[in-house]
C-alpha positions as CSV (number, residue, x, y, z in Angstrom):
1,X,13.1,-67.9,35.6
2,X,16.4,-66.1,36.0
3,X,17.2,-66.8,32.3
4,X,13.9,-65.4,31.2
5,X,14.5,-62.2,33.2
6,X,18.0,-61.9,31.7
7,X,16.5,-62.2,28.2
8,X,13.9,-59.5,29.0
9,X,16.6,-57.1,30.3
10,X,18.7,-57.7,27.2
11,X,15.8,-57.0,24.9
12,X,15.0,-53.8,26.8
13,X,18.7,-52.7,26.5
14,X,18.8,-53.5,22.8
15,X,15.5,-51.6,22.3
16,X,16.7,-48.6,24.2
17,X,20.0,-48.6,22.3
18,X,18.1,-48.7,18.9
19,X,15.8,-45.9,20.0
20,X,18.7,-43.8,21.2
21,X,20.7,-44.3,18.0
22,X,17.7,-43.4,15.9
23,X,16.7,-40.5,18.1
24,X,20.1,-38.8,17.6
25,X,19.2,-38.3,14.0
26,X,15.4,-38.3,14.0
27,X,14.8,-35.5,16.5
28,X,16.0,-32.3,15.0
29,X,15.0,-28.7,15.6
30,X,12.1,-27.0,13.6
31,X,14.7,-24.4,12.3
32,X,17.6,-22.4,13.4
33,X,18.0,-21.5,17.0
34,X,18.0,-17.9,18.4
35,X,21.8,-17.8,18.4
36,X,22.0,-19.0,14.8
37,X,19.6,-16.3,13.5
38,X,21.4,-13.6,15.4
39,X,24.7,-14.6,13.7
40,X,23.1,-13.7,10.3
41,X,24.3,-10.2,10.9
42,X,26.6,-9.2,8.2
43,X,26.2,-12.2,6.1
44,X,24.8,-11.8,2.5
45,X,21.7,-12.8,0.7
46,X,20.9,-11.8,-3.0
47,X,24.1,-9.7,-2.9
48,X,22.7,-7.7,0.0
49,X,24.0,-7.6,3.6
50,X,21.5,-9.1,6.1
51,X,20.7,-6.8,9.0
52,X,19.4,-8.1,12.4
53,X,17.4,-5.4,14.2
54,X,16.0,-5.6,17.7
55,X,12.3,-4.8,17.5
56,X,12.0,-2.1,20.2
57,X,10.1,1.2,20.5
58,X,12.5,3.1,18.3
59,X,12.3,0.5,15.5
60,X,8.4,0.4,15.7
61,X,8.3,4.3,15.6
62,X,10.5,4.4,12.4
63,X,8.2,1.9,10.7
64,X,5.1,3.8,11.7
65,X,6.5,7.1,10.4
66,X,7.6,5.5,7.2
67,X,4.1,4.1,6.6
68,X,2.6,7.5,7.2
69,X,5.1,9.2,4.9
70,X,4.3,6.8,2.0
71,X,0.4,7.2,2.3
72,X,-1.6,9.0,-0.4
73,X,-2.3,11.9,2.0
74,X,1.5,12.6,2.3
75,X,2.7,11.6,-1.2
76,X,0.1,13.6,-3.0
77,X,-0.3,16.4,-0.6
78,X,-0.5,20.0,-1.9
79,X,-2.8,22.0,-4.3
80,X,-5.6,19.7,-5.3
81,X,-6.5,21.8,-8.4
82,X,-10.2,21.2,-7.9
83,X,-11.1,23.3,-11.0
84,X,-9.9,21.5,-14.2
85,X,-7.6,23.5,-16.5
86,X,-8.2,23.9,-20.1
87,X,-5.9,21.7,-22.2
88,X,-5.3,21.0,-25.9
89,X,-8.2,19.0,-27.4
90,X,-10.8,20.3,-25.0
91,X,-13.9,21.9,-26.7
92,X,-14.4,25.5,-25.5
93,X,-17.4,27.8,-25.9
94,X,-17.1,31.6,-25.6
95,X,-20.0,34.0,-25.1
96,X,-19.6,37.8,-25.2
97,X,-22.0,40.5,-24.0
98,X,-21.6,44.2,-24.9
99,X,-23.4,47.1,-23.4
100,X,-25.2,49.6,-25.7
101,X,-24.8,52.0,-27.5
102,X,-21.5,50.6,-29.0
103,X,-22.1,47.4,-30.9
104,X,-19.2,45.2,-31.9
105,X,-20.9,41.8,-31.6
106,X,-24.4,41.1,-32.9
107,X,-27.1,43.8,-32.6
108,X,-29.2,45.5,-30.0
109,X,-33.0,45.5,-29.7
110,X,-35.3,48.1,-28.1
111,X,-36.1,47.3,-24.5
112,X,-38.2,48.8,-21.9
113,X,-41.0,51.4,-21.9
114,X,-38.6,54.3,-22.5
115,X,-37.2,52.8,-25.6
116,X,-33.8,52.0,-24.0
117,X,-31.5,49.7,-25.9
118,X,-30.7,46.4,-24.3
119,X,-27.5,44.4,-24.7
120,X,-27.5,41.2,-26.6
121,X,-25.0,38.4,-26.3
122,X,-23.0,36.9,-29.1
123,X,-22.0,33.3,-29.0
124,X,-18.8,32.2,-30.8
125,X,-19.1,28.8,-32.3
126,X,-17.5,26.1,-30.0
127,X,-14.0,25.1,-31.0
128,X,-11.3,22.7,-29.9
129,X,-8.1,24.0,-28.4
130,X,-5.4,23.5,-31.0
131,X,-2.1,21.7,-30.5
132,X,-0.4,25.0,-29.6
133,X,-3.0,25.5,-26.8
134,X,-4.9,28.4,-28.5
135,X,-8.4,29.4,-29.5
136,X,-9.5,32.1,-31.8
137,X,-11.8,35.0,-30.8
138,X,-13.1,37.6,-33.2
139,X,-11.5,41.1,-32.8
140,X,-9.1,39.5,-30.3
141,X,-7.2,37.0,-32.3
142,X,-5.5,33.9,-30.8
143,X,-5.8,33.4,-27.1
144,X,-3.5,31.0,-25.3
145,X,-5.8,28.9,-23.0
146,X,-3.9,25.6,-22.3
147,X,-3.1,25.2,-18.7
148,X,-5.5,28.0,-17.6
149,X,-8.8,28.0,-15.9
150,X,-11.9,29.3,-17.8
151,X,-12.2,32.2,-15.3
152,X,-8.6,33.3,-16.1
153,X,-9.3,33.2,-19.9
154,X,-12.5,35.2,-19.4
155,X,-10.6,38.0,-17.8
156,X,-8.0,38.1,-20.6
157,X,-10.6,38.3,-23.4
158,X,-12.5,41.1,-21.7
159,X,-9.3,43.0,-21.1
160,X,-8.3,42.7,-24.8
161,X,-11.7,43.8,-26.0
162,X,-11.7,47.0,-24.0
163,X,-11.4,50.0,-26.3
164,X,-13.2,48.1,-29.0
165,X,-16.4,46.9,-27.3
166,X,-18.5,48.8,-24.8
167,X,-18.1,47.3,-21.4
168,X,-17.6,43.7,-22.6
169,X,-18.6,40.8,-20.4
170,X,-17.2,37.3,-21.3
171,X,-18.2,33.7,-20.3
172,X,-15.8,30.8,-21.2
173,X,-17.1,27.2,-20.8
174,X,-15.6,23.8,-21.3
175,X,-18.1,22.0,-23.4
176,X,-16.0,18.9,-24.0
177,X,-13.5,17.6,-21.5
178,X,-11.0,15.7,-23.7
179,X,-7.9,16.3,-21.7
180,X,-8.8,16.4,-18.0
181,X,-9.2,12.7,-17.4
182,X,-8.2,10.0,-15.0
183,X,-7.3,6.6,-16.4
184,X,-8.7,3.6,-14.4
185,X,-7.2,0.2,-15.0
186,X,-7.1,-3.3,-13.5
187,X,-9.7,-5.1,-11.5
188,X,-12.6,-2.7,-12.0
189,X,-16.0,-3.3,-13.6
190,X,-15.2,-0.9,-16.5
191,X,-11.7,0.1,-17.5
192,X,-12.0,3.6,-18.7
193,X,-11.0,7.3,-18.8
194,X,-13.0,9.3,-16.2
195,X,-13.4,13.1,-16.9
196,X,-12.7,15.5,-14.1
197,X,-15.2,18.3,-13.3
198,X,-15.2,21.4,-11.3
199,X,-16.6,19.5,-8.4
200,X,-13.2,18.0,-7.7
201,X,-13.5,14.3,-7.9
202,X,-11.6,12.3,-5.4
203,X,-10.1,8.8,-5.6
204,X,-13.2,6.9,-4.5
205,X,-15.4,9.1,-6.7
206,X,-13.4,8.0,-9.8
207,X,-13.3,4.4,-8.7
208,X,-17.1,4.4,-8.3
209,X,-17.5,6.0,-11.8
210,X,-15.6,3.0,-13.2
211,X,-18.0,0.6,-11.6
212,X,-15.9,-0.2,-8.5
213,X,-13.6,-3.1,-7.8
214,X,-14.5,-6.5,-9.0
215,X,-12.8,-8.3,-6.1
216,X,-13.3,-8.2,-2.3
217,X,-12.3,-4.8,-0.9
218,X,-10.1,-6.4,1.7
219,X,-8.1,-8.1,-1.1
220,X,-7.7,-5.1,-3.3
221,X,-4.8,-2.7,-3.6
222,X,-4.9,0.7,-5.3
223,X,-1.9,2.3,-7.0
224,X,-2.0,6.0,-7.8
225,X,0.5,7.3,-10.4
226,X,1.0,11.0,-11.0
227,X,3.8,11.7,-13.5
228,X,6.9,10.1,-12.0
229,X,5.4,9.8,-8.5
230,X,3.6,6.6,-7.4
231,X,2.2,5.2,-4.2
232,X,0.3,2.0,-3.3
233,X,-2.2,1.5,-0.5
234,X,-4.8,-1.2,0.4
235,X,-8.3,0.0,-0.7
236,X,-9.5,-0.9,2.9
237,X,-7.1,1.7,4.3
238,X,-8.3,4.4,1.9
239,X,-11.9,3.7,2.8
240,X,-11.3,3.7,6.6
241,X,-9.2,7.0,6.5
242,X,-10.9,9.9,4.7
243,X,-7.5,11.7,4.5
244,X,-6.3,9.1,1.9
245,X,-9.2,9.8,-0.4
246,X,-7.1,12.4,-2.2
247,X,-8.4,14.7,-5.0
248,X,-7.3,13.6,-8.4
249,X,-5.6,15.6,-11.2
250,X,-5.6,15.3,-15.0
251,X,-3.6,12.4,-16.3
252,X,-3.5,10.5,-13.1
253,X,-3.5,6.7,-13.5
254,X,-5.4,4.6,-11.0
255,X,-4.6,0.9,-11.1
256,X,-6.7,-1.5,-9.0
257,X,-4.9,-4.8,-8.2
258,X,-6.3,-8.0,-6.7
259,X,-3.7,-8.8,-4.1
260,X,-4.6,-11.0,-1.2
261,X,-2.2,-10.4,1.8
262,X,-0.6,-13.2,3.7
263,X,2.3,-14.0,6.0
264,X,4.0,-17.4,6.7
265,X,4.3,-18.7,10.2
266,X,7.1,-21.3,11.0
267,X,8.9,-22.8,13.9
268,X,7.7,-23.4,17.4
269,X,4.2,-22.0,17.0
270,X,0.9,-23.7,17.4
271,X,0.2,-23.6,13.7
272,X,2.7,-23.6,10.8
273,X,0.9,-22.1,7.8
274,X,0.5,-19.4,5.3
275,X,-2.0,-17.1,7.0
276,X,-4.2,-14.5,5.0
277,X,-5.0,-11.2,6.5
278,X,-7.0,-8.1,5.5
279,X,-5.7,-5.1,3.5
280,X,-6.5,-2.8,6.5
281,X,-3.5,-4.3,8.2
282,X,-2.4,-6.7,11.0
283,X,-0.1,-6.2,13.9
284,X,2.5,-8.7,15.1
285,X,0.4,-9.3,18.2
286,X,-2.6,-10.1,16.1
287,X,-0.5,-12.4,13.9
288,X,0.7,-14.4,16.8
289,X,-2.9,-14.7,18.0
290,X,-4.1,-16.0,14.6
291,X,-1.6,-18.8,14.7
292,X,-2.5,-19.9,18.2
293,X,0.5,-18.3,19.9
294,X,3.9,-19.9,20.8
295,X,4.2,-23.5,21.9
296,X,4.8,-23.5,25.6
297,X,6.8,-26.8,25.4
298,X,9.1,-25.7,22.6
299,X,9.3,-21.9,21.9
300,X,12.1,-19.7,22.9
301,X,10.4,-16.5,24.1
302,X,13.5,-14.5,23.3
303,X,13.5,-15.8,19.7
304,X,10.5,-14.3,17.8
305,X,11.7,-13.2,14.4
306,X,10.2,-11.5,11.4
307,X,12.1,-11.9,8.0
308,X,11.5,-9.1,5.5
309,X,13.0,-7.3,2.5
310,X,13.0,-3.8,4.0
311,X,13.1,-0.2,2.6
312,X,16.5,1.3,3.7
313,X,14.7,4.4,4.8
314,X,13.2,2.5,7.7
315,X,16.5,1.3,9.1
316,X,18.9,3.1,11.5
317,X,21.2,5.3,9.5
318,X,24.3,3.3,10.4
319,X,22.7,0.1,9.2
320,X,21.2,1.6,5.9
321,X,24.5,3.3,5.0
322,X,26.7,0.3,5.8
323,X,24.8,-2.5,4.1
324,X,24.6,-3.5,0.5
325,X,21.2,-3.7,-1.1
326,X,19.6,-6.3,-3.3
327,X,18.8,-5.5,-7.0
328,X,15.4,-4.0,-6.0
329,X,17.2,-1.6,-3.6
330,X,16.0,-3.3,-0.4
331,X,17.8,-4.8,2.5
332,X,17.1,-8.3,3.9
333,X,16.2,-7.7,7.6
334,X,15.5,-9.9,10.5
335,X,13.5,-8.1,13.2
336,X,13.9,-9.8,16.7
337,X,11.4,-9.5,19.4
338,X,12.2,-10.6,23.0
339,X,8.9,-11.6,24.7
340,X,10.7,-12.1,28.0
341,X,10.5,-8.3,28.3
342,X,6.9,-7.4,29.2
343,X,7.1,-4.1,27.3
344,X,7.7,-5.9,24.0
345,X,4.0,-6.8,24.0
346,X,3.3,-3.1,23.5
347,X,5.8,-3.0,20.6
348,X,4.1,-6.1,19.1
349,X,0.9,-4.1,19.0
350,X,2.5,-1.3,17.0
351,X,4.6,-3.4,14.5
352,X,2.6,-4.0,11.3
353,X,3.0,-7.3,9.5
354,X,3.4,-6.9,5.7
355,X,2.6,-9.1,2.8
356,X,5.0,-12.0,2.3
357,X,6.6,-11.6,5.8
358,X,8.0,-14.8,7.4
359,X,7.2,-15.0,11.1
360,X,9.6,-17.5,12.8
361,X,9.8,-18.7,16.4
362,X,12.9,-20.6,17.3
363,X,13.0,-23.6,19.7
364,X,14.2,-23.1,23.3
365,X,17.6,-24.5,24.1
366,X,17.1,-28.1,25.3
367,X,13.5,-28.3,23.9
368,X,14.5,-31.0,21.4
369,X,16.5,-32.9,23.9
370,X,13.5,-32.8,26.3
371,X,11.4,-34.1,23.4
372,X,13.7,-36.9,22.8
373,X,14.0,-37.9,26.4
374,X,10.2,-37.9,26.7
375,X,9.9,-40.2,23.7
376,X,12.7,-42.4,24.9
377,X,11.0,-42.8,28.4
378,X,7.8,-43.8,26.7
379,X,9.4,-46.3,24.5
380,X,11.3,-47.8,27.4
381,X,8.2,-48.3,29.4
382,X,6.4,-49.9,26.4
383,X,9.4,-52.3,25.9
384,X,9.4,-53.3,29.6
385,X,5.6,-53.9,29.5
386,X,5.9,-56.0,26.4
387,X,8.8,-58.0,28.1
388,X,6.8,-58.6,31.2
389,X,3.9,-60.0,29.3
390,X,6.1,-62.6,27.7
């Protein structure tokens, strides 16, 4: 009996030794610890210096202000030019009235019981605006019309006719809008050029004229390009905020892109996955909720990190000026949120997750050791139970 007990003890000892040896290499962390991430400050990635920024109220305010400054309402603020201007290639019609008795255009006919003479209009054949931006008007000559409104051209023609015609009245109309168009490209029902009218078409008006987006609204991004200026916003955000539905101008280019948004969750969270979200946006607090939150048994509440390539304008001046940037002009940034501070939950509600962000939660110090000891204890009890049954 003594010998059997000795054999069992030896078997248990050998089993525990094997488990301990295997455990030293088998039980690793899910990623770098909080200290290791914080040591990234000053190291390089893609020829750019990595910045580690504490996610506090000041950082959240900078991000909110930058998001507001890059919106359509801010980037394309100013004179909306609701009335389209005449440009080269447009078809223009000119009609001129002249009061009797002088008759320069057309003829007069008797009118009224007293035999008074009534004025009669004379319509000049419609004509395209030439490459130099001019049209021709009888008894006036060439009139520069490109870049001007019809009302402005009317006043000039009437002014130049005074002294030749009696009280001339002029009407200028755009009969063919060949130049005042917006080009709509991408994921729309009909890629086309949409003419602008005096009603002042806005972004959503032009998008509707092109048949609307072919993909889900919450997975669609709109890029508006005006000359050398361009800005991009989710279509969801434009629909929800009327201020972003900006008036369009001639030669604007509207590109509709199918772009599903997602972020990646890693580390000591309930669900490691790529998580899609709507174009209208997602806060860090919502992102943590969608992945089931932090793991109570493993997560370091001081080690919630968001990895992102950031616009330097968002960073503190000393960080943006000191760091090198990657070829795209951005800085690799790690935002750190300390959830041991209760006020950080308010910051998490203001911090917006972006497409391609990586949300990482580090393991708490000792969490992996605790995991190993728990497994070791379970294995030891199983080995003893097997030995007792022999």
